[in-house]
C-alpha positions as CSV (number, residue, x, y, z in Angstrom):
1,M,-10.5,-33.7,-180.8
2,K,-13.0,-31.1,-181.6
3,K,-12.0,-29.0,-178.6
4,S,-8.3,-29.0,-179.5
5,L,-9.1,-28.1,-183.1
6,S,-11.3,-25.2,-182.1
7,L,-8.6,-24.0,-179.6
8,F,-6.0,-24.2,-182.3
9,L,-8.1,-22.2,-184.7
10,V,-8.7,-19.5,-182.0
11,L,-5.0,-19.3,-181.3
12,I,-4.1,-18.9,-185.0
13,T,-6.8,-16.3,-185.5
14,M,-5.5,-14.3,-182.4
15,C,-1.9,-14.5,-183.8
16,I,-2.9,-13.2,-187.2
17,A,-5.2,-10.5,-185.7
18,S,-2.5,-9.2,-183.3
19,T,0.3,-9.0,-185.9
20,S,-1.7,-7.5,-188.8
21,C,-2.0,-4.0,-187.3
22,T,1.5,-3.6,-185.8
23,T,3.1,-0.2,-186.0
24,A,6.7,0.7,-185.9
25,K,8.0,3.8,-184.1
26,L,11.4,4.5,-185.5
27,N,14.0,6.9,-184.1
28,T,15.8,8.8,-186.9
29,E,19.1,8.8,-185.0
30,K,19.0,5.0,-184.7
31,L,18.2,4.7,-188.4
32,R,21.2,6.8,-189.3
33,T,23.6,4.9,-186.9
34,M,22.3,1.5,-188.2
35,Y,22.9,2.7,-191.8
36,E,26.5,3.8,-191.0
37,K,27.1,0.5,-189.2
38,R,25.9,-1.5,-192.2
39,I,28.0,0.5,-194.6
40,N,31.2,0.0,-192.6
41,K,30.6,-3.7,-191.8
42,T,31.2,-6.2,-194.7
43,S,31.8,-9.9,-194.3
44,I,35.0,-11.5,-195.5
45,L,33.3,-13.6,-198.2
46,N,31.6,-10.5,-199.7
47,K,35.0,-8.7,-199.7
48,L,36.7,-11.6,-201.4
49,F,34.1,-12.5,-204.0
50,F,31.9,-9.6,-204.7
51,N,33.9,-6.4,-203.7
52,D,30.8,-5.4,-201.8
53,H,32.8,-3.1,-199.4
54,K,33.8,-0.8,-202.3
55,K,30.2,-0.5,-203.6
56,K,29.0,0.3,-200.1
57,K,31.7,3.0,-199.6
58,I,30.7,4.6,-203.0
59,I,27.0,4.5,-202.0
60,Y,27.7,6.1,-198.6
61,E,29.9,8.9,-200.1
62,N,27.7,9.8,-203.0
63,I,24.1,9.3,-202.0
64,E,22.3,11.6,-199.6
65,I,19.4,10.5,-197.4
66,F,16.8,13.0,-196.3
67,M,14.0,12.4,-193.8
68,N,11.9,15.3,-195.1
69,E,11.4,17.0,-198.4
70,D,12.1,20.4,-196.8
71,D,15.6,19.3,-196.0
72,V,16.5,19.2,-199.7
73,K,17.9,22.7,-200.5
74,R,18.0,22.2,-204.3
75,E,15.5,21.6,-206.9
76,F,14.9,18.0,-207.8
77,D,13.0,15.6,-210.0
78,V,11.4,12.4,-208.5
79,I,12.8,9.5,-210.6
80,A,11.3,6.5,-208.7
81,F,9.3,5.5,-205.8
82,G,10.5,2.7,-203.6
83,R,9.1,0.6,-200.8
84,Y,10.8,-1.7,-198.3
85,T,8.6,-4.3,-196.7
86,P,10.6,-6.8,-194.7
87,I,9.4,-10.4,-194.6
88,Q,7.2,-10.8,-191.5
89,S,6.6,-14.0,-189.6
90,P,3.0,-14.5,-188.5
91,F,4.3,-14.4,-184.9
92,G,5.6,-10.9,-184.8
93,L,7.5,-11.7,-181.6
94,L,10.3,-13.5,-183.3
95,R,11.6,-10.5,-185.3
96,P,9.5,-7.4,-185.0
97,E,9.2,-5.3,-188.2
98,S,10.8,-2.3,-186.6
99,R,14.1,-4.1,-186.1
100,S,14.2,-5.0,-189.8
101,L,13.4,-1.5,-190.8
102,E,16.1,0.0,-188.5
103,H,18.8,-2.2,-190.1
104,N,17.8,-1.9,-193.7
105,L,15.6,1.0,-194.7
106,F,18.3,3.6,-195.3
107,Y,20.6,1.1,-197.1
108,K,17.8,-0.1,-199.4
109,A,16.9,3.5,-200.3
110,A,20.5,4.5,-200.9
111,K,21.2,1.3,-203.0
112,M,18.1,1.9,-205.2
113,A,19.2,5.5,-205.7
114,Y,22.7,4.3,-206.7
115,D,21.3,1.7,-209.1
116,N,19.2,4.3,-210.8
117,K,22.1,6.8,-211.1
118,C,20.4,9.4,-208.8
119,N,21.7,11.8,-206.2
120,A,19.6,11.2,-203.1
121,A,16.6,9.5,-201.5
122,I,13.8,11.0,-199.3
123,I,12.3,8.7,-196.7
124,D,8.5,9.5,-196.7
125,N,7.3,7.2,-194.0
126,K,8.2,3.9,-192.4
127,N,8.2,1.9,-195.6
128,D,8.1,4.3,-198.5
129,F,10.9,6.4,-200.0
130,R,11.4,8.5,-203.2
131,I,14.5,8.5,-205.3
132,I,15.5,12.0,-206.6
133,R,17.9,13.5,-209.0
134,Y,19.0,17.1,-208.7
135,K,18.3,19.5,-211.5
């Protein structure tokens, strides 16, 4: 009994220790394609009940996403800071963080910019972004 309990505690400790320091290396091209795929794909229920496809199209056409502050050619004010942290399981093998980020980071930044009536978003690092409004 004692041996199995100690083994269980060691396994839990190893799982927590191995998933707490995970890093995600994200390809910007893959982020952009996943964003475009999410914008163009809407389920039938969302189309019928929420008109989600119209909002997604408006967001895609009106909100710009930049990966670097130097890419923005105009002067801007930072309106808000955002952070996207997906829910992680303690066993990072089931759904790694990078997969959640690839699918949702651009869309979350663009949606927050749209909700704040802003023009664009700048992705700072793998979880943080800034919402900007042109002057």
